[in-house]
C-alpha positions, 0 to 999 in steps of 0.5 A: 043529107040532113039539113046541118050537113047540107049546110056544112058543104055550102058553107066550106070555101071550094077547095082548090083540087090542084095540089092534091092532084099534082101530089097524086101525079107526081107521087105516082109517077115515082112509083110506078117509073120503078117498074120497068127499070128493076129488071136491068138494076136486078141483072147488072146487080146479079139478082135473081127474077123473085127478088126483083119481083119481091122488091115490087111487091113489098110497096104493095104489101106495105100499102096494105098494111098502113093504109088504115094506119094513115086514114086513121091518122088523117082523122086525128091529125088533119088531112093537109098534115098527113098528106105533107108527110106523106110527100115529104117521105116519098122524096126521102125515101127515094132520094136515098134509094136512088143513091143506094142504086147509084152506089150499087151500080158502082160498087157492085157489093154482094147480091145480099146487100143489093136486095136488102137496099132495094127491098128496104128502100122500094118498102119506104117508098110504098109505106109513105105512098099510102098516105097519100090516096088515103088522106086524099080521098078523105079530103075530098069526102070532107069538102064536096057532098055525096053526089059529087064525090065519084066525078071529083075522085074521077079526077085524081084517077086522072092524075094516077093515069096520067102518072102511070103513062108518064112515068114508065116514058119518062124512066125509059127516056132517060135510062139511056143515060144512067139507070140510076138517072130516072130515080134521081128526077123521080125524087124531085116530083114529090119534093115539088109536091110537098111545096105545093101542098104546103102552100096552097092546100089549106087546112080545112079539117071541119070536121075535127072537132069530134072524136075519131072513130076507126072502122073495122075492115068487117063493118057492113057498111064497107062490105060492098065498096071493099069487094069492089075496091080489092076485086078491081084492083086484083084484076088490074094487078092479074092483068098486068102480070101476064099480058107479057107472057101472054104475048110470047106464049099465045101470040107467039111473039119473040122476046123483043117483040113481047115486050114491046107489044105489053109496052104499048098495051099498058100505055093503052090502058093509061090513055083509055083510064085517062079519056074515061075518067076526063068524062066521068068528072063532067057526069052526074051518074050515082057511084053505084051505077058507074060500078054496075056498068063499069065492072060489066064492060070491064069483064067483057073487055077481059073475057075478049082476050080469051079469043084474041089471036093477034097483037092489035085485038090484044090491045083492044080488048085492054083498051076496052077493059080500061074504059070500065076500069075507068068507071069502077076505081072512083066509085068504090071510093066514092061508095066508101065515103058515102057510107060512114060518118064525117068523122070516119072518112079518113078510117074509110079511106084507109079501109079502101087502100087497105083492100086495093093493097090485098089486091096488088099483093095477091094478083100477081101470085094468083095471076101467075099461078093460074096462067100456068094452067092455060094462058087465057084462064087468068082473064076468065077469072078476073072476067067471071069476078068483075061479071059478079061485081057487076051483078051484086044486088043492092038493096039499100037506097043508092047515093 
């Protein structure tokens, strides 16, 4: 790092991450809370399972398509502006989605109208949500030197993990009163995030005097971070889509017990992510070391599922795998940020978001397709992919 860059970071006031962390927490809770509700909503509205799945997948697809757009926009217009716009968009989209669900559950329109409304509403939420991680990661890269980025981004990971745990839990608690009530409550969270960002997040765009340079996905500097981002997100998506079926078919649990086992498994994943990333935030490991160790641990955890015969063993394997993923997720964001110049940070964060979005879209398709041959095959596949990432040779100097 040059002396000019060092002086830049040393002269920049310390960034208060709390508004950004709350925005990540709030928007993640809103995004993930929809997932446990769509099954009962779809059944009430007479939708087919594939239609319910499509309304979940569309958010990942739009994340894939728009992450680079938002990242490039944050290079031109500033991180704060895009964060505020993203939070406002999530809030408005979620409120309209909640209203549509409420009216649809009351009027019970034809299934085509219900499907179109859910698809558009959920798609709009995903489109605006894509702005939050892209501009947030770039904001961290603006304000923290390379050696501190992985640990700092782990704090964002903690916020996301907390949202993944408490979003479904709060949705389940409120759903006993009304299927639309959890959606209305979740719509309030991005509104609060917008207010906190508007009041407490200053405009610190210290590099925006330069011309923003959009980065191609084929840029060799990002080859390793994007591969890690894609495989890590793909692995998580595969593990999420298969866990319930695995409990049904391999562990021979009845449907209610299988659903409970899957819910506990995913809750333990969130707890593991929180604990792991709290540890990372206090360590000084370089990002590449975090990828090597984390991918190996996650790969071994998922490989262990192939030998599971009881439900507690499934919980243990997922907990271990989540520990590894907790190291990997902040690391690939830091690797991307460290690989590019100051005027490319938003574009790099957007490229990482696009790689994650691709993993979110392809993961359920790949997981369900491979699962059709044998319940353990999806876990064997993602284990091999993660172990390959762990062994990826790095010829450049670590950052």
